[in-house]
C-alpha positions as CSV (number, residue, x, y, z in Angstrom):
1,M,19.4,-8.2,-84.3
2,L,21.8,-5.3,-84.1
3,G,19.5,-3.6,-81.5
4,I,19.5,-6.6,-79.5
5,V,23.1,-6.8,-79.4
6,E,23.3,-3.1,-78.5
7,T,21.3,-3.9,-75.4
8,G,24.0,-6.3,-74.2
9,S,22.4,-9.6,-75.4
10,D,24.4,-12.3,-77.4
11,P,21.9,-14.1,-79.7
12,I,24.6,-16.5,-80.9
13,A,25.5,-17.6,-77.4
14,E,22.0,-17.9,-76.4
15,R,21.3,-20.3,-79.3
16,R,24.6,-22.1,-78.5
17,A,23.4,-22.6,-74.8
18,A,20.0,-23.8,-76.0
19,R,21.5,-26.5,-78.1
20,E,23.7,-27.7,-75.2
21,V,20.7,-28.2,-73.0
22,R,20.6,-32.2,-72.6
23,T,17.9,-34.5,-73.4
24,F,15.9,-36.4,-70.8
25,K,17.6,-39.6,-71.9
26,A,21.2,-38.0,-71.3
27,V,20.2,-36.7,-67.9
28,A,18.5,-40.0,-67.0
29,D,21.7,-41.9,-67.9
30,D,23.6,-39.7,-65.6
31,F,20.9,-40.2,-62.9
32,L,21.5,-43.9,-63.2
33,S,25.2,-44.0,-63.2
34,L,26.2,-40.8,-60.9
35,H,23.4,-41.1,-58.4
36,A,21.3,-44.3,-58.3
37,A,24.4,-46.7,-58.8
38,T,26.2,-45.1,-56.0
39,K,23.3,-44.5,-53.6
40,R,20.7,-47.2,-54.2
41,K,20.5,-50.9,-54.0
42,A,21.3,-52.8,-57.2
43,R,17.8,-54.2,-57.4
44,T,16.5,-50.5,-57.3
45,V,18.8,-49.4,-60.0
46,A,17.7,-52.2,-62.1
47,E,14.1,-51.3,-61.5
48,Y,14.8,-47.6,-62.4
49,R,16.4,-48.8,-65.7
50,R,13.6,-51.2,-66.5
51,I,10.9,-48.4,-66.2
52,L,13.0,-45.9,-68.0
53,Q,13.5,-48.3,-71.0
54,A,10.1,-49.8,-71.0
55,H,8.0,-46.7,-70.7
56,I,9.7,-43.3,-70.3
57,L,12.5,-43.1,-72.7
58,P,10.5,-44.2,-75.9
59,V,8.3,-41.4,-75.3
60,I,10.2,-38.3,-74.0
61,G,13.7,-39.6,-74.0
62,A,14.8,-37.6,-77.1
63,R,13.3,-34.3,-76.0
64,R,15.3,-31.6,-74.2
65,I,14.7,-32.0,-70.6
66,V,13.5,-28.4,-70.3
67,D,10.9,-29.0,-73.0
68,V,9.2,-31.7,-71.2
69,R,5.8,-30.6,-70.0
70,R,3.2,-31.8,-67.5
71,A,1.0,-32.6,-70.4
72,D,3.6,-35.0,-71.8
73,V,4.0,-36.8,-68.5
74,A,0.3,-37.0,-68.0
75,R,-0.3,-38.8,-71.3
76,L,2.4,-41.2,-70.5
77,H,0.7,-41.9,-67.1
78,A,-2.7,-42.3,-68.8
79,G,-1.3,-44.7,-71.4
80,L,-0.4,-47.1,-68.5
81,V,-4.0,-47.2,-67.2
82,R,-4.3,-50.9,-67.4
83,T,-1.4,-51.3,-65.0
84,P,-2.1,-48.6,-62.5
85,Y,0.8,-49.7,-60.1
86,E,3.3,-49.6,-63.0
87,A,1.9,-46.2,-64.0
88,N,2.5,-44.6,-60.6
89,R,6.0,-46.1,-60.4
90,T,6.7,-44.5,-63.8
91,L,5.6,-41.1,-62.5
92,A,7.9,-41.6,-59.5
93,V,10.8,-42.3,-61.8
94,V,10.2,-39.2,-63.9
95,S,10.0,-37.3,-60.7
96,A,13.2,-38.7,-59.2
97,V,15.1,-37.9,-62.4
98,W,13.9,-34.4,-62.5
99,N,14.6,-33.7,-58.8
100,W,18.2,-34.9,-59.4
101,A,18.6,-32.5,-62.2
102,A,17.1,-29.7,-60.3
103,R,19.8,-30.2,-57.5
104,R,22.4,-29.9,-60.3
105,D,20.9,-26.6,-61.5
106,E,19.9,-28.0,-64.8
107,V,16.1,-27.5,-64.3
108,A,13.9,-25.6,-62.0
109,A,12.6,-27.7,-59.1
110,A,9.3,-26.0,-59.3
111,G,8.8,-27.2,-63.0
112,N,8.8,-30.9,-62.1
113,P,6.3,-32.4,-64.9
114,A,5.3,-35.2,-62.7
115,K,4.0,-32.9,-59.9
116,A,0.4,-32.6,-59.4
117,I,-0.5,-35.4,-61.7
118,E,-3.2,-37.6,-59.7
119,R,-1.9,-40.9,-59.1
120,Y,-4.1,-44.0,-59.6
121,P,-5.8,-45.2,-56.3
122,G,-3.3,-47.7,-54.6
123,Q,-4.4,-51.3,-55.0
124,G,-4.4,-53.4,-52.0
125,R,-1.4,-55.9,-52.6
126,E,-1.5,-57.3,-49.0
127,R,-2.6,-60.9,-48.8
128,F,-2.7,-62.3,-45.2
129,L,-2.8,-66.1,-44.8
130,T,-5.2,-67.6,-42.3
131,S,-4.5,-70.1,-39.6
132,E,-6.1,-72.9,-42.0
133,E,-4.0,-71.7,-44.9
134,F,-0.9,-71.9,-42.7
135,S,-1.9,-75.4,-41.8
136,R,-2.1,-76.5,-45.4
137,L,1.2,-74.8,-46.1
138,G,2.9,-76.9,-43.3
139,D,1.6,-80.0,-44.6
140,A,2.9,-79.2,-48.1
141,L,6.2,-78.4,-46.7
142,R,6.5,-81.6,-44.7
143,L,5.4,-83.7,-47.7
144,A,8.1,-81.8,-49.8
145,E,10.8,-82.8,-47.6
146,T,9.7,-86.4,-46.8
147,T,7.5,-88.3,-49.1
148,G,7.6,-85.7,-52.0
149,L,5.2,-83.7,-53.9
150,P,3.5,-84.7,-57.1
151,W,4.7,-83.7,-60.6
152,Q,2.8,-83.8,-63.7
153,V,3.8,-85.2,-67.3
154,D,3.8,-82.7,-70.1
155,N,0.9,-84.2,-72.2
156,T,2.1,-82.3,-75.2
157,K,5.2,-84.5,-75.5
158,K,5.6,-88.1,-75.8
159,A,6.8,-89.9,-72.6
160,K,7.1,-93.5,-73.2
161,H,8.8,-94.3,-69.8
162,A,7.0,-91.9,-67.6
163,A,6.2,-93.0,-64.0
164,K,2.8,-94.0,-63.1
165,A,0.7,-91.2,-61.5
166,E,0.9,-92.6,-58.0
167,N,4.8,-92.7,-58.4
168,R,5.2,-89.2,-59.7
169,L,6.5,-87.8,-56.4
170,R,9.8,-85.8,-55.8
171,T,11.4,-84.3,-52.8
172,L,12.4,-80.7,-53.0
173,D,15.8,-79.1,-52.2
174,P,16.2,-79.0,-48.3
175,F,17.8,-75.6,-48.3
176,G,14.9,-74.2,-50.4
177,I,12.4,-75.6,-47.9
178,A,14.4,-74.3,-45.1
179,A,14.5,-70.8,-46.6
180,I,10.6,-70.8,-47.1
181,R,10.3,-71.9,-43.5
182,L,12.6,-68.8,-42.4
183,L,10.6,-66.5,-44.4
184,I,7.4,-67.8,-42.7
185,L,8.8,-67.5,-39.1
186,T,10.9,-64.2,-39.4
187,G,8.9,-61.9,-41.7
188,A,12.3,-61.2,-43.4
189,R,12.7,-60.2,-47.0
190,L,13.6,-62.7,-49.5
191,R,17.0,-61.5,-50.2
192,E,17.7,-61.0,-46.5
193,I,17.3,-64.8,-46.1
194,L,19.0,-65.9,-49.2
195,D,22.0,-63.6,-48.8
196,A,22.6,-64.2,-45.0
197,Q,25.9,-65.9,-44.2
198,W,26.6,-68.1,-41.1
199,Q,29.0,-65.4,-39.8
200,H,25.9,-63.1,-39.4
201,L,24.2,-65.6,-37.2
202,D,24.3,-65.1,-33.3
203,L,22.4,-68.1,-32.0
204,E,23.1,-67.2,-28.4
205,R,21.2,-64.0,-28.8
206,G,18.8,-65.3,-31.5
207,V,19.6,-62.8,-34.1
208,I,21.0,-62.8,-37.7
209,F,22.9,-59.5,-37.9
210,L,22.6,-58.4,-41.6
211,P,25.4,-55.9,-42.6
212,D,23.2,-54.7,-45.5
213,S,19.6,-55.0,-46.5
214,K,17.0,-52.8,-48.2
215,T,17.1,-50.6,-45.2
216,G,20.6,-50.8,-44.3
217,R,22.0,-52.7,-41.3
218,K,19.3,-54.8,-39.7
219,P,18.9,-57.5,-37.2
220,V,16.6,-60.5,-38.0
221,Y,15.1,-61.8,-34.8
222,L,14.9,-65.6,-34.6
223,S,12.0,-67.4,-32.7
224,A,12.8,-70.9,-31.2
225,A,11.2,-72.4,-34.3
226,A,13.4,-70.4,-36.7
227,Q,16.4,-71.4,-34.6
228,S,15.5,-75.0,-34.9
229,V,15.4,-74.7,-38.7
230,L,18.8,-73.1,-38.8
231,A,20.3,-75.8,-36.3
232,S,19.0,-78.6,-38.8
233,L,21.0,-77.1,-41.7
234,P,24.5,-78.5,-42.5
235,R,27.1,-76.0,-43.6
236,V,28.5,-76.4,-47.2
237,T,32.2,-76.4,-47.3
238,G,33.5,-73.3,-49.4
239,N,30.2,-71.6,-49.3
240,P,29.5,-68.9,-46.4
241,H,25.8,-68.7,-47.1
242,I,23.2,-70.3,-44.9
243,I,21.1,-71.0,-47.9
244,P,23.8,-71.9,-50.6
245,G,23.2,-72.1,-54.3
246,E,24.6,-74.3,-56.9
247,R,27.4,-71.9,-57.7
248,E,30.5,-72.0,-55.6
249,S,30.3,-69.4,-52.7
250,A,27.1,-68.0,-54.1
251,P,23.8,-67.9,-52.3
252,K,20.5,-69.6,-53.8
253,A,19.4,-67.4,-56.7
254,D,15.7,-67.6,-55.8
255,L,12.8,-69.6,-54.6
256,K,10.5,-69.7,-57.8
257,K,10.4,-73.4,-58.3
258,P,10.1,-74.7,-54.8
259,W,7.5,-71.9,-54.0
260,A,5.4,-72.8,-56.9
261,A,5.5,-76.5,-56.0
262,V,4.5,-75.9,-52.4
263,T,1.8,-73.5,-53.0
264,K,0.3,-75.7,-55.6
265,A,0.3,-78.6,-53.3
266,A,-1.3,-76.5,-50.5
267,S,-4.0,-75.0,-53.0
268,L,-2.6,-71.5,-52.4
269,D,-2.6,-70.2,-55.9
270,G,-1.6,-66.5,-56.3
271,V,0.1,-66.3,-53.0
272,R,3.6,-64.7,-53.1
273,L,6.6,-65.2,-50.9
274,H,6.2,-61.5,-49.7
275,D,2.6,-62.2,-48.5
276,L,4.5,-64.3,-45.8
277,R,6.0,-61.0,-44.6
278,H,2.4,-59.4,-44.6
279,S,1.0,-62.3,-42.7
280,I,3.7,-61.9,-39.9
281,A,2.6,-58.2,-39.6
282,S,-1.1,-59.2,-39.5
283,I,-0.6,-61.7,-36.7
284,G,1.4,-59.2,-34.7
285,A,-1.1,-56.4,-35.2
286,G,-4.0,-58.9,-34.3
287,A,-2.4,-59.6,-31.1
288,S,-2.0,-55.8,-30.3
289,M,1.8,-55.9,-30.2
290,G,1.9,-52.4,-31.3
291,L,3.1,-50.9,-34.7
292,P,6.4,-49.8,-33.5
293,V,7.2,-53.4,-32.4
294,I,6.1,-54.9,-35.6
295,G,8.0,-52.2,-37.5
296,K,11.3,-53.1,-35.8
297,L,10.6,-56.8,-36.4
298,L,10.1,-56.3,-40.1
299,G,12.8,-53.6,-40.5
300,H,10.8,-50.7,-41.7
301,S,12.8,-47.5,-41.9
302,Q,9.6,-45.3,-41.8
303,A,6.5,-45.6,-39.4
304,A,4.2,-44.8,-42.4
305,T,5.2,-48.2,-43.9
306,T,3.9,-50.1,-40.9
307,H,0.8,-48.0,-40.5
308,R,-0.9,-49.9,-43.3
309,Y,-1.4,-52.6,-40.7
310,A,-3.1,-50.3,-38.2
311,H,-6.7,-51.5,-39.1
312,L,-5.8,-55.1,-38.1
313,D,-5.0,-54.0,-34.5
314,A,-8.6,-55.1,-33.7
315,D,-8.4,-56.0,-30.0
316,P,-8.8,-52.5,-28.3
317,L,-11.9,-52.0,-30.7
318,R,-13.3,-55.5,-29.8
319,R,-13.1,-54.8,-26.1
320,A,-14.6,-51.4,-26.7
321,V,-17.5,-52.6,-28.6
322,E,-18.1,-55.7,-26.1
323,T,-18.2,-53.0,-23.2
324,I,-20.6,-50.7,-25.1
325,G,-22.7,-53.5,-26.3
326,A,-23.0,-55.1,-22.7
327,T,-23.8,-51.9,-21.1
328,I,-26.6,-51.0,-23.7
329,S,-28.0,-54.6,-23.7
330,A,-28.1,-54.5,-20.0
331,A,-30.1,-51.2,-19.8
332,M,-32.5,-52.4,-22.4
333,D,-33.1,-55.7,-20.5
334,G,-33.7,-53.5,-17.2
335,K,-30.6,-54.6,-15.5
336,R,-29.6,-51.1,-14.4
337,G,-27.0,-52.5,-11.9
338,D,-24.9,-53.6,-14.8
339,V,-25.0,-50.3,-16.4
340,V,-21.8,-48.2,-16.2
341,P,-22.8,-44.8,-14.7
342,F,-21.3,-41.6,-16.1
343,A,-19.7,-39.2,-13.9
344,K,-21.8,-36.0,-13.3
345,S,-20.3,-32.6,-14.3
346,G,-18.0,-31.1,-11.6
347,G,-17.0,-34.6,-10.3
348,K,-20.3,-34.8,-8.1
């Protein structure tokens, strides 16, 4: 020990410094309060916190952050194999916390324990509605706001005065139905429609100018059909939101109940509200509107996000295969006049 001291080292200071290295939980808490809460959306912060509390902190939260190894995170990832999407999100949160700590010189960026761990293959979550499904959805929406949709009696409870089956119909909240129609017609995100206010609407230009969204400021472009939906809505005194909620001055909290009722009536079990957004993109791509245009309509901040719909842009491929097929078929049938000649080398 005296020899170590003679060389200029301070073992006591080194042990004290080692004890002062923070746990992963302490760093994660600061990551949430100092970084995420000030630079990320509230829903993103809530998702970070959920994943940390559910998966990460129970396993590595008490360990010093510098002692967390790739093997620890790999075991954590493997333990979530039954939920691959959740497993990959967990890796992303570990990586985000580590990279933030590295920028504060608490750890080395190169030592990120989530790095080089192979993610589970992405599972396709996109669901595109067909024209026939849109037709059923439209029928269900019309019934919901006119005649009403059927409701079921809970057979596990006694209901002496329940209405007859043919009379068990109820109309849904018109604002909820209007919100669903706007999601169908604009491809906007759920909170973008629910949080929109009348002051953001510019009917002359056919746009809702959102001051804030998942990707920052964003215009939501309105078709004539979407503008017609908006024109049919009354304004609620004291509430600035286009889709008002039950609480004063607050927007509608969610669309879970009306969406569940409508999709059940339309036999669209498993279809999510977000699938309406995917369907807008699929229709645009199928009509060869171009990925940049689709990206702007949906408010994508990165081109890579829109590129997932590239395989749906089938028109150029369809025209190509028709031309090639017609040329080969004509040649095989002996109709040489219909064959497209290839130019000779040298332009001759």
